[in-house]
ROMI-802538 format. One record per residue (C-alpha): residue number from 1; residue in one letter; y, z, x. Coordinates in Angstrom, 2 decimals. Layout:
! residues N
+-----+------+---------+---------+---------+
: pos : code :       y :       z :       x :
+-----+------+---------+---------+---------+
: NUM :    a :       Y :       Z :       X :
...
+-----+------+---------+---------+---------+
! end
This chain:
! residues 82
+-----+------+---------+---------+---------+
: pos : code :       y :       z :       x :
+-----+------+---------+---------+---------+
:   1 :    m :    5.97 :   24.17 :   20.79 :
:   2 :    t :    2.25 :   24.85 :   20.91 :
:   3 :    a :   -0.31 :   22.60 :   22.58 :
:   4 :    f :   -1.50 :   21.46 :   19.17 :
:   5 :    d :    2.05 :   20.58 :   18.12 :
:   6 :    d :    2.42 :   18.47 :   21.27 :
:   7 :    f :   -0.86 :   16.69 :   20.49 :
:   8 :    a :    0.05 :   16.19 :   16.82 :
:   9 :    k :    3.35 :   14.55 :   17.80 :
:  10 :    e :    1.59 :   12.17 :   20.23 :
:  11 :    r :   -1.17 :   11.42 :   17.70 :
:  12 :    a :    1.46 :   10.56 :   15.09 :
:  13 :    g :    3.04 :    8.09 :   17.54 :
:  14 :    i :   -0.32 :    6.45 :   18.23 :
:  15 :    d :   -1.19 :    6.21 :   14.53 :
:  16 :    a :    2.25 :    4.83 :   13.65 :
:  17 :    l :    1.94 :    2.00 :   16.17 :
:  18 :    l :   -1.63 :    1.15 :   15.17 :
:  19 :    d :   -0.71 :    1.25 :   11.47 :
:  20 :    q :    2.10 :   -1.22 :   12.17 :
:  21 :    g :   -0.44 :   -3.69 :   13.55 :
:  22 :    f :    0.01 :   -3.01 :   17.24 :
:  23 :    t :   -3.04 :   -3.15 :   19.51 :
:  24 :    v :   -3.70 :   -1.36 :   22.78 :
:  25 :    a :   -3.10 :   -3.82 :   25.60 :
:  26 :    g :   -3.53 :   -1.45 :   28.52 :
:  27 :    m :   -3.77 :    2.11 :   29.66 :
:  28 :    a :   -2.91 :    3.58 :   33.06 :
:  29 :    e :   -3.59 :    7.22 :   33.86 :
:  30 :    d :   -2.03 :    9.31 :   36.58 :
:  31 :    l :   -1.64 :   13.02 :   37.30 :
:  32 :    d :    1.15 :   13.33 :   34.72 :
:  33 :    g :   -0.72 :   11.80 :   31.78 :
:  34 :    a :   -1.28 :    8.25 :   30.59 :
:  35 :    a :    0.95 :    5.28 :   29.88 :
:  36 :    v :   -0.50 :    3.30 :   26.97 :
:  37 :    t :    0.86 :   -0.19 :   26.38 :
:  38 :    f :    0.79 :   -1.52 :   22.82 :
:  39 :    t :    1.51 :   -5.13 :   21.84 :
:  40 :    g :    2.52 :   -6.38 :   18.44 :
:  41 :    g :    1.90 :   -9.71 :   16.74 :
:  42 :    t :    5.38 :  -10.98 :   17.60 :
:  43 :    g :    4.96 :  -10.32 :   21.31 :
:  44 :    v :    6.75 :   -6.97 :   21.20 :
:  45 :    t :    5.50 :   -4.52 :   23.82 :
:  46 :    v :    5.83 :   -0.74 :   23.49 :
:  47 :    e :    4.79 :    1.82 :   26.09 :
:  48 :    l :    3.86 :    5.30 :   24.89 :
:  49 :    r :    3.55 :    8.13 :   27.40 :
:  50 :    l :    0.77 :   10.59 :   26.53 :
:  51 :    l :    0.97 :   13.97 :   28.21 :
:  52 :    t :   -1.80 :   15.88 :   26.46 :
:  53 :    a :   -5.47 :   15.42 :   27.26 :
:  54 :    d :   -6.28 :   15.51 :   23.54 :
:  55 :    a :   -3.97 :   12.55 :   22.86 :
:  56 :    r :   -5.58 :   10.56 :   25.69 :
:  57 :    k :   -9.02 :   11.29 :   24.22 :
:  58 :    y :   -7.75 :   10.38 :   20.75 :
:  59 :    v :   -6.41 :    6.95 :   21.76 :
:  60 :    t :   -9.65 :    6.24 :   23.63 :
:  61 :    t :  -11.63 :    7.17 :   20.53 :
:  62 :    r :   -9.49 :    4.82 :   18.42 :
:  63 :    i :  -10.08 :    1.99 :   20.94 :
:  64 :    l :  -13.85 :    2.54 :   20.89 :
:  65 :    a :  -13.91 :    2.72 :   17.08 :
:  66 :    a :  -12.09 :   -0.62 :   16.89 :
:  67 :    y :  -14.61 :   -2.21 :   19.28 :
:  68 :    q :  -17.52 :   -0.84 :   17.27 :
:  69 :    e :  -16.01 :   -2.13 :   14.04 :
:  70 :    a :  -15.53 :   -5.58 :   15.57 :
:  71 :    a :  -19.09 :   -5.62 :   16.93 :
:  72 :    r :  -20.67 :   -4.54 :   13.65 :
:  73 :    p :  -22.59 :   -7.47 :   12.13 :
:  74 :    q :  -21.09 :   -8.79 :    8.94 :
:  75 :    a :  -23.13 :   -8.01 :    5.83 :
:  76 :    k :  -24.81 :  -11.05 :    4.36 :
:  77 :    t :  -23.64 :  -11.98 :    0.93 :
:  78 :    a :  -26.15 :  -12.06 :   -1.91 :
:  79 :    g :  -27.83 :  -15.42 :   -2.33 :
:  80 :    s :  -27.11 :  -16.71 :    1.17 :
:  81 :    s :  -29.95 :  -18.15 :    3.17 :
:  82 :    a :  -30.96 :  -16.74 :    6.54 :
+-----+------+---------+---------+---------+
! end
């Protein structure tokens, strides 16, 4: 398997969990990769081991994008007073 294939498999796992409504609860890195902990709405916890640097960067990018989306001010509706 190529390095890209390894990354694509890990990215698919990340996307699948996030698409199912899981959120990243924690991330611990060591010399072998990163252990990312996801939690679901029902209290289910899943740990995903990421071995490729690209997958670790990808999950970090997804976390930052979620924070930016949450911090973005809501657009005012037409006709509302300031």
